C-alpha beads as a LAMMPS data file, in Angstrom:
LAMMPS data file: protein, C-alpha beads

93 atoms
92 bonds

1 atom types
1 bond types

-500.0 500.0 xlo xhi
-500.0 500.0 ylo yhi
-500.0 500.0 zlo zhi

Masses

1 110.0

Atoms # bond

1 1 1 -53.944 6.669 243.268
2 1 1 -53.088 10.344 242.906
3 1 1 -55.972 12.781 242.902
4 1 1 -56.310 15.010 239.845
5 1 1 -57.177 18.652 240.503
6 1 1 -58.863 20.964 238.029
7 1 1 -56.916 23.898 236.600
8 1 1 -59.366 26.392 238.105
9 1 1 -58.746 24.989 241.595
10 1 1 -54.977 25.211 241.136
11 1 1 -55.324 28.825 239.984
12 1 1 -57.450 29.592 243.041
13 1 1 -54.795 28.155 245.369
14 1 1 -51.999 30.012 243.547
15 1 1 -53.963 33.274 243.745
16 1 1 -54.490 32.785 247.489
17 1 1 -50.730 32.396 247.931
18 1 1 -50.102 35.404 245.711
19 1 1 -52.420 37.489 247.894
20 1 1 -50.158 36.809 250.865
21 1 1 -51.749 33.855 252.634
22 1 1 -49.173 31.431 254.073
23 1 1 -48.741 27.983 252.532
24 1 1 -49.407 26.270 255.855
25 1 1 -52.729 28.064 256.303
26 1 1 -53.930 27.232 252.774
27 1 1 -52.695 23.661 253.184
28 1 1 -54.692 23.134 256.359
29 1 1 -57.797 24.878 255.042
30 1 1 -58.022 22.841 251.836
31 1 1 -56.379 19.620 253.082
32 1 1 -53.528 19.783 250.604
33 1 1 -49.860 18.893 250.857
34 1 1 -47.612 21.932 251.336
35 1 1 -45.045 20.732 248.787
36 1 1 -47.759 20.335 246.171
37 1 1 -49.027 23.846 246.863
38 1 1 -45.504 25.257 246.466
39 1 1 -45.094 23.372 243.179
40 1 1 -48.399 24.782 241.927
41 1 1 -47.217 28.286 242.838
42 1 1 -43.936 27.783 240.906
43 1 1 -45.808 26.437 237.872
44 1 1 -48.329 29.267 238.057
45 1 1 -45.564 31.865 238.085
46 1 1 -43.565 30.123 235.356
47 1 1 -46.535 29.619 233.025
48 1 1 -48.209 32.967 233.726
49 1 1 -51.313 31.445 235.293
50 1 1 -51.768 28.540 232.885
51 1 1 -51.703 24.976 234.214
52 1 1 -52.569 23.176 230.997
53 1 1 -50.040 20.559 229.943
54 1 1 -51.132 20.517 226.336
55 1 1 -49.100 22.686 224.039
56 1 1 -50.015 22.940 220.398
57 1 1 -46.997 21.914 218.329
58 1 1 -46.264 23.469 214.978
59 1 1 -45.851 21.251 211.934
60 1 1 -42.058 21.624 212.092
61 1 1 -41.991 20.666 215.767
62 1 1 -44.120 17.589 215.082
63 1 1 -41.832 16.554 212.245
64 1 1 -38.727 17.129 214.378
65 1 1 -40.201 15.045 217.196
66 1 1 -41.011 12.198 214.776
67 1 1 -37.525 12.323 213.256
68 1 1 -35.861 12.220 216.678
69 1 1 -37.963 9.200 217.631
70 1 1 -37.036 7.442 214.387
71 1 1 -33.352 8.247 214.936
72 1 1 -33.494 6.789 218.464
73 1 1 -35.082 3.585 217.189
74 1 1 -32.643 3.175 214.290
75 1 1 -29.657 3.851 216.562
76 1 1 -30.881 1.197 218.980
77 1 1 -31.371 -1.302 216.131
78 1 1 -27.866 -0.580 214.822
79 1 1 -26.326 -1.133 218.259
80 1 1 -28.163 -4.435 218.663
81 1 1 -26.983 -5.591 215.246
82 1 1 -23.373 -4.621 216.063
83 1 1 -23.498 -6.724 219.222
84 1 1 -25.042 -9.650 217.356
85 1 1 -22.355 -9.521 214.667
86 1 1 -19.597 -9.464 217.277
87 1 1 -21.146 -12.405 219.156
88 1 1 -21.528 -14.526 216.017
89 1 1 -18.071 -13.644 214.705
90 1 1 -16.474 -14.741 217.988
91 1 1 -18.278 -18.095 217.970
92 1 1 -17.051 -18.861 214.412
93 1 1 -13.405 -18.739 215.462

Bonds

1 1 1 2
2 1 2 3
3 1 3 4
4 1 4 5
5 1 5 6
6 1 6 7
7 1 7 8
8 1 8 9
9 1 9 10
10 1 10 11
11 1 11 12
12 1 12 13
13 1 13 14
14 1 14 15
15 1 15 16
16 1 16 17
17 1 17 18
18 1 18 19
19 1 19 20
20 1 20 21
21 1 21 22
22 1 22 23
23 1 23 24
24 1 24 25
25 1 25 26
26 1 26 27
27 1 27 28
28 1 28 29
29 1 29 30
30 1 30 31
31 1 31 32
32 1 32 33
33 1 33 34
34 1 34 35
35 1 35 36
36 1 36 37
37 1 37 38
38 1 38 39
39 1 39 40
40 1 40 41
41 1 41 42
42 1 42 43
43 1 43 44
44 1 44 45
45 1 45 46
46 1 46 47
47 1 47 48
48 1 48 49
49 1 49 50
50 1 50 51
51 1 51 52
52 1 52 53
53 1 53 54
54 1 54 55
55 1 55 56
56 1 56 57
57 1 57 58
58 1 58 59
59 1 59 60
60 1 60 61
61 1 61 62
62 1 62 63
63 1 63 64
64 1 64 65
65 1 65 66
66 1 66 67
67 1 67 68
68 1 68 69
69 1 69 70
70 1 70 71
71 1 71 72
72 1 72 73
73 1 73 74
74 1 74 75
75 1 75 76
76 1 76 77
77 1 77 78
78 1 78 79
79 1 79 80
80 1 80 81
81 1 81 82
82 1 82 83
83 1 83 84
84 1 84 85
85 1 85 86
86 1 86 87
87 1 87 88
88 1 88 89
89 1 89 90
90 1 90 91
91 1 91 92
92 1 92 93
């Protein structure tokens, strides 16, 4: 099972890399995978030091997300019904 690291720890590692310490050195010191450390550094730079995954959605974004989900479900139902109609219409002939 994958180990979950706290945001503060990830920030600490990213700050160490930012200060000029090599990835290999930090990896050996803290017992971390080098690829994971590099990914944390990319995320840290991209999100301006924030590792939280939660993003507060506005009401419009929530509604848009719900509508897209509903559209996906209805499209899937329609496709299933089309296939069923074609199967039953072939067997009647």
